[in-house]
C-alpha positions as CSV (number, residue, x, y, z in Angstrom):
1,M,-1.7,-21.3,7.1
2,K,1.9,-21.7,5.8
3,I,3.8,-18.2,4.9
4,A,6.9,-17.6,2.6
5,L,7.7,-14.2,3.8
6,V,9.7,-12.5,1.1
7,G,12.2,-9.7,2.7
8,Y,12.8,-10.2,6.3
9,G,13.4,-6.4,7.3
10,K,11.4,-4.6,10.3
11,M,8.2,-5.3,8.6
12,G,8.9,-9.2,7.7
13,K,9.8,-10.0,11.2
14,T,6.9,-7.7,12.8
15,I,4.5,-10.1,10.2
16,E,5.9,-13.7,11.6
17,R,5.4,-12.3,15.1
18,L,1.9,-11.5,14.0
19,A,0.9,-14.7,12.2
20,T,2.7,-17.0,14.3
21,S,0.8,-15.7,17.2
22,R,-2.1,-16.6,14.9
23,G,-1.1,-19.7,14.6
24,H,0.5,-19.5,11.5
25,E,3.5,-20.9,10.5
26,I,6.7,-19.4,8.8
27,V,8.3,-21.8,6.0
28,A,10.4,-19.6,3.8
29,R,12.3,-16.4,5.0
30,L,13.7,-15.1,1.4
31,G,16.3,-12.4,1.1
32,R,17.7,-10.8,-1.8
33,N,19.6,-13.7,-3.0
34,D,17.4,-16.6,-2.0
35,Q,16.0,-18.6,-4.5
36,M,11.7,-18.1,-4.6
37,K,11.4,-21.6,-5.4
38,Q,11.5,-22.2,-1.6
39,A,8.3,-20.5,-1.6
40,Q,6.2,-23.5,-3.5
41,I,6.0,-25.0,0.0
42,A,3.7,-22.3,1.5
43,D,-0.2,-21.8,1.2
44,V,0.6,-17.7,0.7
45,A,3.6,-15.6,0.1
46,I,3.9,-11.9,2.2
47,E,6.2,-9.7,-0.5
48,F,7.6,-6.6,1.5
49,T,11.1,-5.4,-0.4
50,S,11.8,-2.7,-2.3
51,P,10.9,-0.7,-5.6
52,E,13.4,-2.4,-7.3
53,S,13.1,-6.1,-5.9
54,V,9.1,-6.4,-6.0
55,L,8.6,-7.2,-10.0
56,N,10.8,-9.7,-10.2
57,N,9.5,-11.4,-7.1
58,L,5.9,-11.0,-8.4
59,N,6.8,-12.5,-11.6
60,E,8.7,-15.8,-9.8
61,L,5.7,-15.9,-7.5
62,I,3.0,-16.1,-9.5
63,K,4.6,-18.2,-12.2
64,L,5.0,-20.8,-9.3
65,N,1.3,-20.4,-8.4
66,V,2.0,-18.8,-5.3
67,P,-1.2,-17.0,-3.9
68,T,0.7,-13.8,-3.0
69,V,0.1,-10.4,-0.7
70,C,2.0,-7.8,-1.4
71,G,2.9,-4.4,0.2
72,T,5.6,-3.3,-1.7
73,T,4.8,0.5,-3.6
74,G,6.3,1.9,-6.2
75,W,5.6,-0.4,-9.1
76,N,1.9,1.3,-10.1
77,D,3.2,1.8,-13.9
78,D,3.0,-2.3,-14.0
79,L,0.3,-3.5,-13.0
80,D,-1.6,-4.0,-15.7
81,D,1.1,-6.0,-16.6
82,I,1.1,-8.1,-13.5
83,S,-2.9,-8.1,-13.2
84,N,-2.6,-9.8,-16.5
85,L,0.0,-12.1,-15.7
86,V,-1.8,-13.2,-12.4
87,I,-4.8,-14.1,-14.7
88,K,-3.0,-15.8,-16.9
89,E,-1.5,-18.6,-14.5
90,N,-4.9,-18.7,-12.8
91,C,-3.0,-17.1,-9.6
92,S,-4.3,-14.7,-6.8
93,L,-2.6,-11.3,-5.6
94,V,-3.9,-9.0,-2.9
95,H,-2.0,-5.7,-3.6
96,A,-2.1,-2.5,-1.4
97,S,-0.5,0.9,-0.8
98,N,-1.2,0.4,2.6
99,F,-2.1,-2.6,4.6
100,S,-3.8,-0.5,7.6
101,L,-7.2,-0.9,8.6
102,G,-7.2,2.3,10.1
103,V,-5.8,3.7,6.9
104,N,-8.0,1.8,4.4
105,L,-11.0,3.8,6.4
106,F,-9.0,6.9,5.7
107,F,-9.2,5.9,1.9
108,E,-13.3,6.0,1.9
109,L,-13.0,9.3,4.2
110,N,-10.9,10.8,2.1
111,K,-13.1,9.9,-1.1
112,K,-16.2,11.2,1.2
113,L,-14.5,15.0,2.0
114,A,-13.5,15.2,-1.3
115,A,-17.0,14.6,-2.8
116,M,-18.1,17.6,0.0
117,M,-15.6,19.7,-1.1
118,S,-16.0,19.5,-5.0
119,T,-18.4,22.4,-5.4
120,F,-16.0,24.7,-2.8
121,N,-13.5,26.5,-5.1
122,E,-12.1,28.8,-2.8
123,Y,-10.3,25.8,-0.8
124,K,-7.4,24.6,-2.4
125,V,-6.0,21.2,-2.0
126,S,-2.7,20.3,-0.6
127,M,-0.8,16.7,0.7
128,N,1.8,15.9,3.0
129,E,3.5,12.2,4.4
130,I,5.9,11.6,6.1
131,H,7.8,8.3,6.4
132,H,11.3,7.0,7.8
133,T,14.5,7.9,6.1
134,E,14.7,4.4,4.6
135,K,11.8,4.8,2.8
136,K,13.0,4.7,-1.1
137,D,9.6,5.9,-2.7
138,A,8.6,9.4,-3.0
139,P,5.8,10.4,-2.6
140,S,4.4,7.0,-0.5
141,G,2.3,5.0,-2.3
142,T,-0.2,5.6,0.4
143,A,0.1,9.3,-0.5
144,I,-0.6,8.1,-4.2
145,T,-3.9,5.9,-3.3
146,L,-5.4,9.1,-1.4
147,F,-4.8,11.7,-4.5
148,E,-6.1,9.0,-6.9
149,G,-9.3,9.1,-4.2
150,L,-9.7,12.7,-4.3
151,K,-8.8,13.5,-8.1
152,D,-11.8,12.8,-9.9
153,P,-14.5,14.7,-7.8
154,L,-12.0,18.0,-7.5
155,K,-11.2,17.7,-11.1
156,K,-6.8,17.3,-10.6
157,T,-5.2,15.6,-13.1
158,N,-1.9,14.6,-11.2
159,W,0.2,15.6,-8.0
160,S,3.7,16.8,-7.7
161,L,6.6,17.0,-5.3
162,E,7.2,20.7,-5.8
163,Q,5.0,23.4,-5.1
164,T,3.3,24.7,-8.3
165,N,0.2,27.6,-9.2
166,D,-1.4,25.0,-11.8
167,E,-4.4,24.5,-10.2
168,Q,-5.1,21.0,-11.6
169,I,-2.5,20.1,-9.8
170,V,-2.0,18.7,-6.5
171,T,1.3,19.4,-4.3
172,I,2.4,16.1,-2.4
173,D,4.9,17.5,0.3
174,A,7.4,14.2,1.0
175,I,9.2,14.6,4.5
176,R,11.9,12.0,5.5
177,E,12.4,11.5,9.3
178,E,13.7,9.3,11.7
179,D,11.5,6.3,12.8
180,V,8.6,7.7,11.8
181,K,5.7,4.8,11.3
182,G,3.9,6.9,8.6
183,T,1.6,9.9,8.5
184,H,-0.8,11.2,6.4
185,S,-2.3,14.2,5.5
186,I,-5.3,16.4,3.5
187,F,-5.4,20.0,4.0
188,Y,-8.4,22.1,2.1
189,S,-6.8,26.1,3.0
190,S,-8.9,28.8,1.9
191,D,-8.0,32.4,3.5
192,I,-10.3,32.3,6.6
193,D,-9.7,28.8,7.6
194,E,-8.0,25.3,7.1
195,I,-9.6,21.4,7.2
196,E,-7.6,19.0,7.7
197,I,-7.7,15.3,8.0
198,K,-5.0,12.9,8.9
199,H,-3.6,9.5,9.8
200,T,-0.8,8.5,11.8
201,A,0.5,5.1,12.6
202,H,2.1,4.6,15.9
203,S,3.5,1.1,14.9
204,R,4.4,-1.5,12.0
205,D,1.6,-4.1,13.6
206,G,-1.0,-1.8,11.7
207,F,-0.2,-2.4,8.8
208,A,1.4,-6.5,9.0
209,L,-1.7,-7.5,10.8
210,G,-3.5,-6.7,7.9
211,A,-1.2,-8.4,5.7
212,V,-1.5,-11.0,7.3
213,I,-5.3,-10.5,7.4
214,A,-5.0,-10.5,3.7
215,A,-2.7,-13.8,3.4
216,E,-6.1,-15.5,6.0
217,W,-8.8,-13.7,3.0
218,I,-6.8,-14.9,-0.2
219,H,-7.2,-18.4,0.7
220,G,-8.7,-20.6,-2.1
221,K,-9.4,-17.7,-3.9
222,K,-8.4,-16.5,-7.6
223,G,-7.9,-12.8,-9.6
224,V,-6.5,-9.6,-8.2
225,F,-7.8,-8.1,-5.4
226,T,-6.8,-4.8,-3.1
227,M,-7.5,-4.3,0.7
228,K,-11.2,-2.9,-0.3
229,D,-12.1,-6.3,-1.2
230,V,-10.9,-8.4,2.2
231,L,-12.4,-5.5,4.4
232,G,-15.5,-5.2,2.1
233,L,-15.2,-1.6,1.9
C-alpha cells in the first residue's frame, strides 16, 4: 500500500521502518507546516501527532477521503463529532489509545479481572501509568481506556490524578520519566494483600506494528473502528 505518515517524529520513523519491511511504500511524510493535500496520493494515512494538532488533521484527512489510522490520544471529547464526519464523508477511521497487540490483550484481561473483583468490596482499585517526559497528555489514553474497562463492573464514576477518599473515583498516578515507552498497572489492594496486573512496553515497535496492521486491515472498509475490530477481540 501507499502510506502517508502524518507526524514524522520517533513514532513516525518507527512506523516507516516496519511498514517498508512489510512491502509498503511511504509516499508522504507530513510535519506541522506541510499541506495535508499531499496525503491524497496515499491509500491510507497513519496519524501520530499531538493533542493540539490531531483534530485539524483528522478533519482534513476525512474531508480528503483518505482512510486514516489515528494513534494520537487526548481527543476523546470530540470522538462523536469526528465519527459523524467519517460517516457523512463515507470515509474510514481506525482510532485507538494504544495499537500494541499486548496492550489490547491487556484491555480484555482488565475487564475480566474487574468483573471478578466486583463483589469483593474489601479491595480498593487504583492505577499507575509511566511514560517518557515528552508525553503531553495525562493520564495516558491507554490509562483512560483501562479505566473505561473497569468502571461499570466496579461501579466507578470517574478517575482523578489526585488522591481521593471518594470510593466512586479511581486514582490514576501519572508519572513522567526519561525514556519510558509505556508502563500501565492496575492494583487491587486490601489490608492483607494486593493483586496487580501490569503491561510494560519495551520499544515503540509494538505500537508501530499494530498501526501498520490496522492500516492493512482498513483497506476497502467504511466506518469508524477500533483495534478491537482489527484484532477480532
